[in-house]
N, C-alpha and C positions, 0 to 999 in steps of 0.2 A: 503494499500498499504507501505509495505516495506523500511523505509530509503533509500535502494541502488538505489532500484526500483524510488525515482520519484526522487534521484538524476541525474540518469541516464532521465528521460523524460528532469527534468529542464534545463543538457544538449547539450540535442535535442533542445528544442527549443530555447536557448541560440545559439547554432549553423545555426540552418533555420536564425534564426533571422538576425546575423551575415551576412548567406551570401547571406538574403536577403543585405544587408548594401552594401557589398565586387558587387553587380552586379548593384549595381545603376551608372550607365556611367555618371550622373554627380548629383554627392553630395555636394550638398552646394547648389547650382545654384540656381537661381528665373525661372521659367518658363513662358514665357512670347508670347501669341498666339495676332498674328498680321495680322487682316483677309483682309489687301489688298497690303503685299509685295508680291516680288521676280517678274520672267521677266514678268511673264503670270499676275498678278497679285491673283492669288488664292491661296493666305496666304506660311506663315511660322506658327513653332514653335520654338520660340529660347530658349537656354536656358541663360542665363546670371548666369555670372561672380559676385559674389555681392562682389570679393575685388577690382575687374579694371572696373567691367563695361560693360569687350571681352562679346560677343555675338554668339553663334555657332547655327547653324541651326541644331533639333533635324530631324524637317519633312515638307522635299514641299511641298505643297499640289497638286503642280501642275506635279511632277514627276510621271508616272503611274506606277512605279517599286517597288513604294513605297505603292500603293495598290487606295483606290479611291479618286478621284481626286475634289477636293475639289472646293465651289466656295464661302461661303463670310462665315470661320471660325469665331465664334464668341461669346463663351463660352466657363470656361474649370471651370473642377472638377477633383479632385484627390481621388481614392475611396481609403485609404489607406488598407497597406498586412495585418498585425496584426500580430500579436502575433506568428502566424503559421508559421510565414514567409512567402518567392514568390518575387515580388513586385511589387508594389504601382498600381497600373491600372491609367491611364488617360482618363477621356472624352469630349469632343470637340460637340458640335453643331454646324449646321452648318444654318445658317438660310436660305438660296438656296439653298442646297441641296434638294438630295429625285427624288420621281419623283413628275412629273407638278415643282417643285420648292419650295416646300412645308415644305421641311426643313429637317435635316436629322441629324442622332448622330452617331460619330464615336469615335471608341475606337484606340488610340495613344501609340505605343509600344514604349520607350525612348531608348533602344537599336537599333534597326532596322529605327526607324521610321516609320512603317509601318502602313497603318491605314487598318480597317475593317469595314466597316459597322454595326449599334448594331440595330440602328431604322430607317426606311425609313415611315417621316413623311406625306407619300404621296400614302404609299402604306394605302387603309382601314383593310386590311386584320389584320394590324399587328394594328387597333384603332380607334377611333377618331384622324380625321386631322389636320393635324397643315399650321398654313397657314407665317408663318416668327417664328420662335422657336431659341431664345436667349439666356438664361441666364438659367445655368445645375448648380445642388443642389444635394449635393449625404447625406443623412444623415445616419451614420453607430445606426445597430441593436446594441451597445455597450450602446449608447445613453440611450435608454432605454425608446424610445421614441416613441409613437401610429402611429407614421407612417415613414420608412423606405424607403430606396434605394435612388432608381436614379427620380428624378423629374426636369422637364423641364419647364419654363414659354414659353407662345405664346400671345406677345400681342394682335397677330389677329384670334388668334383665339377663342371658347367660343357666350355666345349668342349678337348677333348682334354683335358680331368681337368687343366685351369690356377686352378680353383676358382671357388666361386659364391657369390652369398649371396641365402637363401632368405626371402621372407616368411611368416611364418605365422601363420593368417586365425584366428581363436576357437576355430572349429569343426574346428582342423585342417589346413583347408586351405595348399599351395604355395601359392605360383606364385613365379618367377625375378626376385627384383628388380634384381639384377647377376652380367656373366654376365665375368666374368676371362682368360677365352682368346677370347671373341669381337675386332670393329673398332673396337672403341666407343675405343680410345685404349691407351696396352702395354700388354701383357699377364703377368700375371699368372704366380706360380712353387706358392708354394707360404704362403696369406693364410691368417692364424689368429687373428686379433681384430678388431674391432669400436671405434667410438665415434662419436659424434654428434656433428659440431664447426656450432653455430646461427650463423647470419649475423647483417649487420647487426640489432638491435633484434628479435631472432628470429625473421624474416623470413628464407629462402631457406636458407642453410648445405652444406653437404656430407656426406657418407662417407664416414668412413677407415678406407684396410685397413691393415691393416700386413705386409705380406710377407717371414716369414723368407730370400727366395731369389729375389726380384728381385732389377732393378737392378744395373750395373755388377758385376759379377764375380761378381752374384749373391750379393754382402753385402747384399741389401735393399734396401725401396723403403717409403713410407707412402704409398701413394692416397688420393688424392681425386678422388672418386666424385659427378656433380651426379645426383642424385633424377628429374631430370626426362626426359633424353637421356641420363641413363645413362654421359655419355660420362666414360674417369679418367684422369687429370692423376698425373705422378709429381709429390705433393708436395717431399717430401726424400728423395733417391737415398742409403744410407748403404754406397753404393764410393763415392764423390767424394767428396773431401776438401774440390773449392771451395766446398764446403755447410755447412763446421763437423767436430763432430767426426766420425770415423771410425775402428774397430779392424782389427786388420792380420790379421786371422785369417780366413781366406775362410768359415769355418763361422758365428762370428757371427751373430745380423741380428735387428733388429727382429720382435717372439714376440707382443708386446702394449701397445696401445692406448688412449691417456685423457686427456677433454680436463678441463678445470675450469675454478675461476676466473681471468676475463676472458680465456676462449676459450682462455687455454695446451694446450697438449699436449705429453702427454708420453709418452716410447716408453720400455715394456722390452727392453735387448736381450741375450737369453740366450744366454753364451758369447763376452761381450765383456768388456771394463774388466780389470784387474791378473787375471792368470792363468787367467783366462779366467772367472771366478765371476759377470760379471755388470754391468749398468752399467742407472741409470736418463738418459736425458737429453733434453734438452728441447726441442723445435724450434718454432721463427719459423712460427705459419700465416700467414705473407703469400712467406717467403720460402724457409723449408725449410730453417736453417742452422738444426743443431743445438751443442747447448750439455748439456755435462755437468755436469750435476745430481747422485748417488750414484755412485759408484765402491765395490761389494762387493765387490774384492778388495783393495780399503784396512780395514786394518786400525785406522788414524787412525780412519779416519769411526763406528769402529762392529762390529758382530758381522758377519765378512764369509760371504758366500753361495756356493753349487754351480751351482743352476739354477733363479735366479726365474723364475717362468713365467704370474705374473699380481700384476694393482695395483689399486686400490680407493682410494678420498677417504673419509677418516672423516667422520662427519656433519657438522661445521662446516663440512668442506674444507681445514680445517690442515694436516690428517698422510697419508703415503702410507701403506696398509698391502701391502704387496707378501709375496707365499708364496712359499719357495723349497720344491720339490719332496724336495732333497737334500743340506739342509744342517742343520744341529744333529746332536744326539747318535744316534748310528747312520746317520746320514744321513739320519735319517726327515721332515725336511722341518721347515721356521721359518717363524715367522708374524715382523716385522718390522714396525719403524712406524719410519715418516720421515723427519724434517723437507728442504723443499724447497726449503728456502732455503739452506740451507746444506750439504746429501744429510751429515750427521750420519742413524746408524740408532740404534737400541734395539730389543731381542726381544722380543716381546710373551710368545711360547706356542711351550715348542720342544718338537715333535712325538715327540721319542724318550724324553721326560722321563716316565712311569707317572704324579709324583707331578702332574702335571698333567691327569689323567687322562686316559681313550683315547689309547693309543698311534698317532701317525699311518703310514702307510706312502710317498706321495706326495702331498704337498695342492696342489691342479690351480685354486685361483681360489677367491677374496675377493670378500666386499662386507661393506661397513658395516650395525648394523641398527640 
């Protein structure tokens, strides 16, 4: 390629990327999905201003003009546009949507708020049936992982309804990626969240699955699943005190998992910590040893939580964003920013305060834009 042609190609890529950034209607916002907000309780997708916590409704799941109606939207993931430009894509699970209320996966256009159906988990012609799909994860092909694309976890799918992970193709077809009730390793009980941890130099890697009720005394477990042979191992047993921090309450358990810089693993434990208000713990990727990062019941670390349900990294991976479904004014939800080094928290948006925009009801997912 001649230098002039190469320069022209680079300029085209830069222009496309710039256009994509300009087309983003909510730059530097934090997107929060609330599964019960709105006049009919069908859910809102909010864009939250990082500076002042002000909330704007991107998509009202009760508005038929914006597409398919929501029932119980619960999980969210972003598909980055990449170097070729265009806009990011946003996928949302609906635990009770679709045929016979077996779940659905939607795509939401941030510019218009329009919703389209990607996969109906109650439609047998598209693959294995779901029952209550919760979290959704996108693994980029750029990560050189053995598996890529969109994955959805269903806590009632699979053998004996012990949990399943589906891969959802671009045409809406589903295949079974992992069955947590089969004999490929320790069985699941109630898996609720997914994360991908790459291997050395980006090669290999494992799918991490947080299960709130597996493990010793049903205190929960973090599974590692090999995407090639489907073998499951327990990376961290939250009922085993030999692996570090353990909460004494039988009802507490890991509900969300997130991977971050340098291969770090962070897990959200609902009903753990002081007064059962939640905790964020770090899990050693080799030994499964757990260390407390932030106790959401400890007021000395910032605003207290109640039922923290999901986490996301900031764009620069400096901060953690945590949504708490029942903290804040009138128990309508709270968006927190957490320093992973100190565990200190500050509130970004209180979903029970009308001066910060439309009220929430039960925020359930968060993603940095």
